[in-house]
C-alpha positions as CSV (number, residue, x, y, z in Angstrom):
1,I,1.4,-11.1,18.7
2,I,0.2,-10.5,15.3
3,M,-3.2,-8.5,16.3
4,S,-1.4,-6.4,18.9
5,S,1.4,-5.5,16.4
6,S,-1.2,-4.8,13.5
7,V,-3.4,-2.6,15.9
8,L,0.1,-0.7,17.0
9,G,0.7,-0.1,13.2
10,I,-2.5,1.1,12.5
11,S,-2.8,3.5,15.3
12,I,0.3,5.2,15.2
13,P,0.0,8.5,13.3
14,T,2.4,8.8,10.1
15,F,3.6,12.0,11.1
16,W,4.4,11.2,14.6
17,L,6.2,7.8,13.1
18,G,8.0,9.8,10.8
19,L,9.4,12.3,13.6
20,M,10.6,9.4,15.7
21,M,12.6,7.7,12.7
22,I,14.3,10.9,12.0
23,I,15.3,11.4,15.7
24,V,16.3,7.8,16.4
25,F,17.7,7.0,12.9
26,S,19.5,10.2,11.5
27,V,19.9,12.3,14.8
28,V,20.8,9.6,17.6
29,L,22.4,6.9,15.6
30,G,23.2,8.9,12.5
31,W,22.4,5.9,10.1
32,L,20.1,7.2,7.5
33,P,20.1,10.9,6.0
34,V,17.4,13.5,7.5
35,S,15.6,14.6,4.5
36,G,15.8,14.9,0.7
37,R,16.1,12.9,-2.2
38,G,19.5,12.4,-2.5
39,E,21.9,11.8,-5.4
40,T,20.2,10.9,-8.7
41,A,21.0,9.4,-12.0
42,Y,19.6,8.9,-15.3
43,F,18.3,5.5,-16.9
44,L,16.6,5.3,-19.7
45,G,15.9,9.1,-20.0
46,I,14.6,8.8,-16.6
47,K,15.8,10.8,-13.7
48,S,15.7,9.3,-10.4
49,S,17.3,8.8,-7.1
50,V,16.2,5.1,-6.8
51,F,19.1,3.9,-9.2
52,T,21.8,5.4,-6.6
53,L,22.7,4.0,-3.2
54,D,22.5,7.5,-1.8
55,G,19.2,7.8,-3.2
56,L,18.2,4.4,-1.7
57,R,19.6,5.7,1.6
58,H,17.3,8.4,1.4
59,L,14.3,6.2,0.7
60,I,14.5,3.9,3.3
61,M,12.5,6.1,5.9
62,P,10.0,7.6,4.0
63,A,9.1,4.2,2.2
64,T,9.0,2.4,5.8
65,N,6.7,5.1,7.0
66,L,4.5,5.1,4.2
67,A,4.4,1.0,4.2
68,L,3.9,0.5,8.1
69,F,0.2,1.5,7.8
70,K,-0.5,-0.4,5.2
71,I,1.1,-3.7,6.1
72,A,-0.4,-3.6,9.5
73,M,-3.8,-3.1,7.7
74,V,-3.4,-6.1,5.4
75,I,-2.1,-8.4,8.1
76,R,-5.1,-7.9,10.0
77,L,-7.6,-8.4,6.9
78,A,-5.4,-11.7,6.3
79,R,-5.8,-12.6,9.7
80,A,-9.3,-12.3,10.0
81,G,-10.1,-13.7,6.3
82,T,-8.4,-16.5,7.2
83,E,-10.2,-17.4,10.8
84,E,-13.5,-16.7,9.0
85,V,-12.7,-19.1,5.9
86,M,-11.2,-21.8,8.3
87,R,-14.7,-21.9,10.0
88,L,-16.6,-22.7,6.9
89,D,-18.1,-26.2,6.0
90,F,-16.1,-26.7,2.7
91,I,-12.8,-26.4,4.6
92,K,-14.0,-28.8,7.1
93,F,-15.1,-31.2,4.3
94,V,-11.4,-30.6,2.6
95,R,-9.8,-31.6,5.7
96,A,-12.0,-34.6,6.3
97,R,-11.2,-35.9,2.9
98,G,-7.3,-35.8,3.9
99,L,-6.2,-33.0,1.6
100,P,-2.5,-31.8,3.3
101,P,-2.7,-28.4,4.8
102,R,-0.4,-26.9,2.1
103,R,-3.1,-27.7,-0.7
104,I,-5.8,-26.4,1.6
105,V,-4.3,-23.3,1.9
106,R,-3.3,-22.8,-1.8
107,F,-6.3,-23.9,-3.7
108,H,-9.3,-23.1,-1.1
109,L,-8.1,-20.9,1.6
110,L,-6.1,-18.3,-0.4
111,P,-8.5,-17.8,-3.3
112,N,-11.5,-16.9,-0.9
113,I,-9.2,-14.4,1.3
114,L,-7.1,-12.9,-1.9
115,I,-10.3,-10.7,-3.3
116,P,-10.9,-8.4,-0.1
117,I,-7.0,-8.3,-0.1
118,I,-6.9,-7.3,-3.3
119,T,-9.8,-4.5,-2.9
120,V,-8.1,-3.2,-0.1
121,L,-4.5,-2.9,-1.6
122,A,-5.8,-1.3,-4.8
123,I,-7.5,1.6,-2.6
124,E,-4.7,1.7,-0.4
125,F,-2.1,1.8,-3.5
126,G,-4.3,4.7,-4.7
127,T,-4.3,6.5,-1.3
128,L,-0.1,5.9,-1.0
129,I,0.3,7.7,-4.5
130,A,-2.0,10.5,-4.1
131,F,-2.1,11.0,-0.5
132,A,1.5,10.8,0.5
133,T,1.6,14.8,1.5
134,V,2.5,14.3,5.2
135,T,5.4,12.2,4.6
136,E,6.8,14.1,1.8
137,S,6.5,17.0,4.0
138,I,8.1,15.3,7.1
139,F,11.2,13.9,4.8
140,A,11.5,16.6,2.4
141,W,10.9,14.7,-0.6
142,P,9.8,15.9,-3.9
143,G,6.4,14.4,-5.0
144,L,2.9,15.1,-5.9
145,G,1.9,15.8,-2.2
146,K,4.8,18.3,-1.9
147,L,3.6,20.0,-5.5
148,V,-0.1,20.2,-4.3
149,I,0.8,21.9,-0.6
150,D,2.8,24.5,-2.8
151,A,0.1,25.0,-5.2
152,I,-2.3,25.6,-2.7
153,V,-0.1,28.0,-0.8
154,N,0.6,30.0,-4.4
155,L,-3.2,29.7,-5.3
156,D,-1.9,27.5,-8.5
157,R,-5.9,26.5,-9.6
158,P,-4.6,24.4,-12.7
159,I,-2.2,22.4,-10.6
160,V,-4.9,21.5,-8.0
161,V,-7.2,21.0,-10.5
162,A,-4.9,18.8,-12.3
163,Y,-3.7,16.9,-9.3
164,L,-7.6,16.1,-8.6
165,L,-8.3,14.7,-11.9
166,F,-5.0,12.6,-11.7
167,V,-6.4,11.2,-8.3
168,V,-9.9,10.5,-9.6
169,T,-8.7,8.6,-12.9
170,L,-6.0,7.0,-10.9
171,F,-9.0,5.5,-8.5
172,L,-11.2,4.8,-11.4
173,L,-8.6,2.9,-13.2
174,L,-7.3,0.5,-10.0
175,N,-11.5,0.0,-9.5
176,L,-11.2,-1.2,-13.0
177,V,-8.3,-3.7,-12.3
178,V,-9.7,-4.8,-9.0
179,D,-13.1,-5.6,-10.6
180,I,-11.1,-7.5,-13.3
181,I,-9.0,-9.6,-11.0
182,H,-12.0,-10.2,-8.8
183,A,-13.8,-11.8,-12.0
184,A,-10.3,-14.1,-12.5
185,L,-10.5,-15.2,-9.0
186,D,-13.8,-15.9,-8.6
187,P,-15.6,-17.9,-11.1
188,R,-18.9,-16.8,-9.7
189,V,-18.5,-13.3,-11.1
190,R,-18.9,-13.1,-15.0
191,L,-17.8,-10.3,-16.8
192,D,-20.5,-10.8,-19.4
193,G,-23.3,-10.4,-16.7
194,G,-25.5,-13.1,-18.4
195,E,-26.8,-16.4,-17.8
196,Q,-24.8,-19.4,-18.9
């Protein structure tokens, strides 16, 4: 069930899922608003729709549309990593020593499967921030994607270049953070690069 649902989540195109969500939850059921950002409010000088209930209602469908693919990918990665690590000799050894399953999972399984999951999550977070253009267009949500599409249509090159610099900087910083976390999780990786 886990693998089939994750395959379904990965294979559904974002634009199709967004349109189906609008049809079902907005048009047919009338539960959620069709598009837009909703009512906004200021908090600590920041204007956002996240601070109002109407804004949160407007956020449910775009957030679900963006998150479904990412969640399905992490589920597949976690399951595959768990199956791989559970077959290794050191897991068999700690089981033979009589360690409880909770301790095996927490101290032996999780550190070994977290490294690829964190790497993928960082890259997917970058793509989520940088390339949410389709979702922003479907739900008429004002964001970076809509800004770039408008800049391309209007031939506004400075905005396109600034966006590209932002994306490159974002991915560089995310890769740096992942490398630091990787070094903290895996004692075999050293930040100094020298022998001790």
